N, CA, C and O of each residue as an XYZ file, in Angstrom:
344
protein
N     -18.888     19.777    -10.948
C     -17.805     20.421    -10.241
C     -16.994     21.258    -11.230
O     -16.563     20.744    -12.262
N     -16.784     22.522    -10.931
C     -16.022     23.404    -11.789
C     -14.605     23.525    -11.257
O     -14.390     23.797    -10.076
N     -13.649     23.322    -12.143
C     -12.256     23.460    -11.751
C     -11.814     24.897    -11.948
O     -12.236     25.564    -12.893
N     -10.957     25.372    -11.046
C     -10.398     26.707    -11.220
C      -9.544     26.736    -12.468
O      -8.930     25.736    -12.838
N      -9.508     27.896    -13.119
C      -8.678     28.045    -14.303
C      -7.219     28.014    -13.880
O      -6.835     28.620    -12.881
N      -6.410     27.296    -14.658
C      -4.979     27.194    -14.387
C      -4.231     27.416    -15.691
O      -4.678     26.970    -16.747
N      -3.096     28.101    -15.626
C      -2.281     28.238    -16.837
C      -1.772     26.870    -17.291
O      -1.559     25.969    -16.481
N      -1.585     26.739    -18.591
C      -1.105     25.474    -19.156
C       0.184     25.033    -18.491
O       0.357     23.848    -18.207
N       1.089     25.962    -18.237
C       2.384     25.604    -17.631
C       2.220     24.970    -16.249
O       3.110     24.254    -15.790
N       1.085     25.227    -15.581
C       0.842     24.621    -14.274
C       0.327     23.191    -14.373
O       0.329     22.460    -13.383
N      -0.114     22.789    -15.562
C      -0.666     21.445    -15.750
C       0.349     20.513    -16.413
O       0.431     19.334    -16.068
N       1.118     21.041    -17.358
C       2.105     20.219    -18.071
C       3.102     19.607    -17.094
O       3.580     20.272    -16.174
N       3.405     18.337    -17.307
C       4.384     17.641    -16.478
C       3.835     17.059    -15.195
O       4.566     16.396    -14.459
N       2.552     17.291    -14.905
C       1.962     16.733    -13.678
C       1.632     15.254    -13.866
O       1.248     14.818    -14.950
N       1.789     14.512    -12.805
C       1.430     13.108    -12.784
C      -0.092     12.983    -12.778
O      -0.774     13.686    -12.032
N      -0.618     12.089    -13.608
C      -2.060     11.825    -13.657
C      -2.314     10.530    -12.899
O      -1.713      9.496    -13.188
N      -3.220     10.606    -11.921
C      -3.557      9.440    -11.105
C      -5.075      9.309    -11.018
O      -5.808     10.284    -11.184
N      -5.526      8.091    -10.755
C      -6.951      7.887    -10.498
C      -7.224      8.252     -9.048
O      -6.296      8.391     -8.251
N      -8.494      8.408     -8.710
C      -8.818      8.731     -7.310
C      -8.451      7.580     -6.373
O      -8.361      7.763     -5.159
N      -8.241      6.389     -6.948
C      -7.793      5.242     -6.154
C      -6.273      5.213     -6.003
O      -5.736      4.361     -5.295
N      -5.571      6.148     -6.671
C      -4.116      6.240     -6.537
C      -3.318      5.522     -7.617
O      -2.095      5.434     -7.513
N      -3.971      5.010     -8.644
C      -3.241      4.337     -9.730
C      -2.632      5.373    -10.664
O      -3.310      6.304    -11.098
N      -1.365      5.209    -10.967
C      -0.669      6.133    -11.858
C      -1.025      5.828    -13.307
O      -1.075      4.669    -13.718
N      -1.274      6.900    -14.083
C      -1.622      6.725    -15.486
C      -0.555      7.262    -16.429
O      -0.403      6.748    -17.537
N       0.178      8.273    -16.020
C       1.207      8.878    -16.866
C       1.394     10.338    -16.515
O       0.958     10.792    -15.457
N       2.042     11.070    -17.402
C       2.369     12.475    -17.202
C       1.651     13.308    -18.270
O       1.553     12.890    -19.424
N       1.151     14.487    -17.883
C       0.502     15.373    -18.852
C       1.563     15.915    -19.805
O       2.490     16.612    -19.394
N       1.409     15.584    -21.080
C       2.328     16.055    -22.121
C       1.795     17.321    -22.768
O       2.556     18.245    -23.056
N       0.483     17.366    -22.998
C      -0.131     18.485    -23.703
C      -1.631     18.425    -23.453
O      -2.123     17.530    -22.765
N      -2.344     19.379    -24.012
C      -3.795     19.377    -23.929
C      -4.358     19.590    -25.332
O      -3.652     20.061    -26.224
N      -5.613     19.246    -25.522
C      -6.308     19.648    -26.739
C      -7.509     20.464    -26.289
O      -8.125     20.178    -25.262
N      -7.831     21.485    -27.077
C      -8.910     22.370    -26.697
C      -9.647     22.880    -27.923
O      -9.132     22.833    -29.040
N     -10.852     23.365    -27.697
C     -11.672     23.955    -28.744
C     -11.112     25.341    -29.037
O     -11.070     26.188    -28.145
N     -10.684     25.586    -30.268
C     -10.023     26.841    -30.595
C     -10.958     28.054    -30.513
O     -10.508     29.146    -30.168
N     -12.230     27.886    -30.818
C     -13.150     29.026    -30.758
C     -13.423     29.470    -29.331
O     -13.456     30.668    -29.050
N     -13.619     28.519    -28.430
C     -14.030     28.852    -27.064
C     -12.907     28.741    -26.040
O     -13.000     29.310    -24.952
N     -11.843     28.009    -26.383
C     -10.765     27.780    -25.421
C     -11.084     26.665    -24.439
O     -10.323     26.427    -23.501
N     -12.205     25.978    -24.646
C     -12.629     24.907    -23.740
C     -11.685     23.714    -23.838
O     -11.390     23.230    -24.931
N     -11.217     23.247    -22.687
C     -10.336     22.086    -22.631
C     -11.126     20.834    -22.981
O     -12.210     20.604    -22.446
N     -10.570     20.016    -23.895
C     -11.252     18.804    -24.326
C     -10.583     17.557    -23.753
O     -11.253     16.686    -23.198
N      -9.261     17.477    -23.891
C      -8.545     16.266    -23.468
C      -7.155     16.606    -22.957
O      -6.567     17.626    -23.317
N      -6.644     15.715    -22.100
C      -5.237     15.734    -21.709
C      -4.525     14.697    -22.557
O      -5.036     13.594    -22.749
N      -3.363     15.036    -23.060
C      -2.540     14.085    -23.811
C      -1.454     13.600    -22.861
O      -0.754     14.400    -22.241
N      -1.321     12.284    -22.753
C      -0.462     11.660    -21.747
C       0.805     11.098    -22.376
O       0.763     10.458    -23.427
N       1.939     11.351    -21.710
C       3.187     10.703    -22.124
C       3.568      9.689    -21.054
O       3.101      9.754    -19.917
N       4.412      8.767    -21.437
C       4.872      7.710    -20.531
C       3.720      6.974    -19.853
O       3.714      6.836    -18.630
N       2.728      6.491    -20.644
C       1.612      5.771    -20.014
C       2.108      4.501    -19.323
O       3.006      3.818    -19.815
N       1.514      4.207    -18.197
C       1.880      3.013    -17.443
C       1.233      1.789    -18.090
O       0.311      1.934    -18.893
N       1.703      0.588    -17.753
C       1.042     -0.626    -18.261
C      -0.450     -0.656    -17.883
O      -1.276     -1.131    -18.662
N      -0.788     -0.158    -16.705
C      -2.189     -0.107    -16.290
C      -2.998      0.763    -17.259
O      -4.116      0.411    -17.638
N      -2.423      1.897    -17.652
C      -3.097      2.806    -18.583
C      -3.334      2.135    -19.923
O      -4.413      2.269    -20.501
N      -2.350      1.423    -20.419
C      -2.481      0.751    -21.717
C      -3.591     -0.293    -21.693
O      -4.219     -0.545    -22.722
N      -3.841     -0.901    -20.543
C      -4.890     -1.916    -20.422
C      -6.294     -1.326    -20.323
O      -7.275     -2.068    -20.381
N      -6.407     -0.013    -20.175
C      -7.724      0.622    -20.044
C      -8.420      0.838    -21.387
O      -9.599      1.190    -21.418
N      -7.718      0.634    -22.482
C      -8.282      0.838    -23.829
C      -8.811      2.251    -24.009
O      -9.928      2.445    -24.488
N      -8.011      3.233    -23.626
C      -8.390      4.631    -23.780
C      -8.236      5.072    -25.228
O      -7.539      4.432    -26.015
N      -8.890      6.163    -25.563
C      -8.790      6.737    -26.900
C      -7.345      7.170    -27.160
O      -6.625      7.561    -26.241
N      -6.938      7.094    -28.424
C      -5.600      7.532    -28.820
C      -5.717      8.734    -29.746
O      -6.677      8.855    -30.507
N      -4.726      9.622    -29.673
C      -4.690     10.776    -30.574
C      -4.236     10.322    -31.955
O      -3.917      9.150    -32.155
N      -4.209     11.245    -32.899
C      -3.738     10.920    -34.251
C      -2.293     10.447    -34.228
O      -1.862      9.708    -35.113
N      -1.548     10.869    -33.221
C      -0.146     10.459    -33.081
C       0.005      9.220    -32.203
O       1.108      8.885    -31.771
N      -1.110      8.546    -31.944
C      -1.137      7.310    -31.146
C      -0.741      7.545    -29.686
O      -0.163      6.670    -29.040
N      -1.062      8.741    -29.175
C      -0.803      9.055    -27.771
C      -2.104      8.880    -26.990
O      -3.187      9.138    -27.516
N      -1.997      8.446    -25.749
C      -3.168      8.243    -24.901
C      -3.774      9.600    -24.559
O      -3.059     10.538    -24.205
N      -5.102      9.695    -24.669
C      -5.801     10.916    -24.281
C      -6.830     10.604    -23.204
O      -7.451      9.542    -23.192
N      -6.988     11.564    -22.303
C      -7.943     11.430    -21.203
C      -8.942     12.571    -21.326
O      -8.543     13.734    -21.389
N     -10.233     12.261    -21.360
C     -11.239     13.323    -21.510
C     -11.268     14.261    -20.303
O     -11.101     13.841    -19.158
N     -11.485     15.542    -20.597
C     -11.521     16.564    -19.553
C     -12.576     16.264    -18.497
O     -12.354     16.510    -17.311
N     -13.721     15.734    -18.917
C     -14.813     15.501    -17.963
C     -14.481     14.457    -16.908
O     -15.242     14.296    -15.953
N     -13.366     13.743    -17.050
C     -12.977     12.761    -16.036
C     -12.097     13.370    -14.944
O     -11.802     12.703    -13.952
N     -11.674     14.630    -15.112
C     -10.806     15.279    -14.121
C     -11.620     15.659    -12.895
O     -12.665     16.301    -12.995
N     -11.116     15.249    -11.733
C     -11.753     15.584    -10.462
C     -11.077     16.797     -9.838
O     -11.749     17.698     -9.337
N      -9.735     16.819     -9.870
C      -8.981     17.897     -9.231
C      -7.619     18.041     -9.896
O      -7.067     17.093    -10.455
N      -7.096     19.268     -9.816
C      -5.744     19.535    -10.274
C      -5.026     20.243     -9.133
O      -5.401     21.340     -8.719
N      -3.993     19.588     -8.641
C      -3.185     20.140     -7.555
C      -1.767     19.684     -7.780
O      -1.177     19.976     -8.820
N      -1.211     18.969     -6.818
C       0.105     18.368     -7.009
C       0.045     17.303     -8.100
O       1.038     17.037     -8.777
N      -1.124     16.700     -8.260
C      -1.397     15.696     -9.286
C      -2.655     16.114    -10.033
O      -3.413     16.968     -9.573
N      -2.864     15.498    -11.196
C      -4.157     15.599    -11.869
C      -4.899     14.329    -11.484
O      -4.483     13.227    -11.843
N      -5.981     14.481    -10.765
C      -6.757     13.344    -10.271
C      -7.965     13.154    -11.176
O      -8.715     14.093    -11.444
N      -8.139     11.924    -11.641
C      -9.256     11.630    -12.530
C     -10.114     10.513    -11.944
O      -9.664      9.721    -11.115
N     -11.349     10.477    -12.398
C     -12.284      9.427    -12.010
C     -12.232      8.343    -13.090
O     -12.597      8.582    -14.241
N     -11.783      7.179    -12.711
C     -11.669      6.079    -13.668
C     -13.038      5.695    -14.244
O     -13.120      5.257    -15.392
N     -14.101      5.854    -13.469
C     -15.437      5.521    -13.944
C     -15.856      6.408    -15.118
O     -16.646      5.987    -15.963
N     -15.329      7.629    -15.173
C     -15.701      8.569    -16.233
C     -14.864      8.415    -17.499
O     -15.037      9.178    -18.450
N     -13.974      7.455    -17.522
C     -13.123      7.238    -18.695
C     -13.824      6.462    -19.790
O     -13.433      6.544    -20.954
N     -14.852      5.712    -19.438
C     -15.525      4.882    -20.433
C     -16.728      5.553    -21.019
O     -17.401      4.977    -21.873
Protein backbone atom coordinates (compact mmCIF):
# COMPACT_ATOMS: atom_id res chain seq x y z
CA UNK A 1 0.00 0.00 0.00
CA UNK A 2 1.44 3.37 -1.02
CA UNK A 3 0.70 6.36 1.15
CA UNK A 4 0.12 9.75 -0.41
CA UNK A 5 2.92 12.22 0.11
CA UNK A 6 2.24 14.62 2.97
CA UNK A 7 4.22 17.62 4.19
CA UNK A 8 6.02 17.08 7.48
CA UNK A 9 3.88 19.75 9.15
CA UNK A 10 0.80 17.62 8.40
CA UNK A 11 2.25 14.64 10.29
CA UNK A 12 3.89 16.29 13.31
CA UNK A 13 1.68 16.36 16.39
CA UNK A 14 -0.68 13.63 15.16
CA UNK A 15 -1.78 10.91 17.54
CA UNK A 16 -0.38 7.47 16.66
CA UNK A 17 -2.80 4.59 17.19
CA UNK A 18 -2.89 0.91 16.30
CA UNK A 19 -5.58 -0.35 13.95
CA UNK A 20 -7.21 -1.78 17.09
CA UNK A 21 -7.44 1.76 18.54
CA UNK A 22 -4.65 1.59 21.14
CA UNK A 23 -2.90 4.92 21.63
CA UNK A 24 0.88 4.88 21.27
CA UNK A 25 1.89 8.55 21.49
CA UNK A 26 2.31 11.69 19.40
CA UNK A 27 4.53 12.15 16.33
CA UNK A 28 7.45 14.32 17.47
CA UNK A 29 9.67 14.02 14.40
CA UNK A 30 10.66 11.70 11.58
CA UNK A 31 13.91 10.17 10.41
CA UNK A 32 14.59 9.77 6.72
CA UNK A 33 17.26 8.77 4.23
CA UNK A 34 19.01 12.00 3.26
CA UNK A 35 19.95 10.89 -0.27
CA UNK A 36 16.49 9.74 -1.33
CA UNK A 37 14.17 11.49 1.14
CA UNK A 38 12.62 8.11 1.99
CA UNK A 39 10.86 8.09 5.36
CA UNK A 40 12.40 5.53 7.72
CA UNK A 41 10.83 6.03 11.15
CA UNK A 42 8.44 8.13 13.19
CA UNK A 43 9.84 9.45 16.46
CA UNK A 44 7.22 9.41 19.22
CA UNK A 45 6.82 11.73 22.19
CA UNK A 46 4.68 11.07 25.24
CA UNK A 47 4.62 7.28 24.76
CA UNK A 48 1.81 5.56 26.61
CA UNK A 49 2.45 2.76 29.14
CA UNK A 50 1.18 0.34 26.46
CA UNK A 51 3.85 1.63 24.06
CA UNK A 52 6.61 1.16 26.61
CA UNK A 53 5.57 -2.49 27.06
CA UNK A 54 5.95 -3.20 23.32
CA UNK A 55 9.78 -3.14 23.52
CA UNK A 56 10.09 -0.92 20.46
CA UNK A 57 13.40 0.35 19.14
CA UNK A 58 14.74 3.53 20.75
CA UNK A 59 16.57 6.40 19.05
CA UNK A 60 20.00 7.59 20.17
CA UNK A 61 18.14 10.02 22.43
CA UNK A 62 16.16 7.13 23.97
CA UNK A 63 12.95 8.13 22.18
CA UNK A 64 10.52 5.50 20.90
CA UNK A 65 10.64 5.00 17.13
CA UNK A 66 8.08 3.33 14.90
CA UNK A 67 9.16 1.92 11.52
CA UNK A 68 7.59 3.49 8.45
CA UNK A 69 6.56 0.10 7.05
CA UNK A 70 4.09 -0.32 9.94
CA UNK A 71 2.03 2.74 8.88
CA UNK A 72 -1.35 1.83 7.41
CA UNK A 73 -2.87 5.30 6.99
CA UNK A 74 -2.32 8.95 7.80
CA UNK A 75 -5.40 11.07 8.33
CA UNK A 76 -6.71 12.52 11.56
CA UNK A 77 -4.44 9.93 13.20
CA UNK A 78 -1.40 7.95 12.13
CA UNK A 79 -2.67 4.37 12.08
CA UNK A 80 -0.14 1.58 12.37
CA UNK A 81 -0.27 -2.19 12.23
CA UNK A 82 0.94 -3.59 15.53
CA UNK A 83 1.87 -6.87 13.81
CA UNK A 84 4.43 -5.00 11.67
CA UNK A 85 6.23 -3.54 14.69
CA UNK A 86 8.18 -6.70 15.45
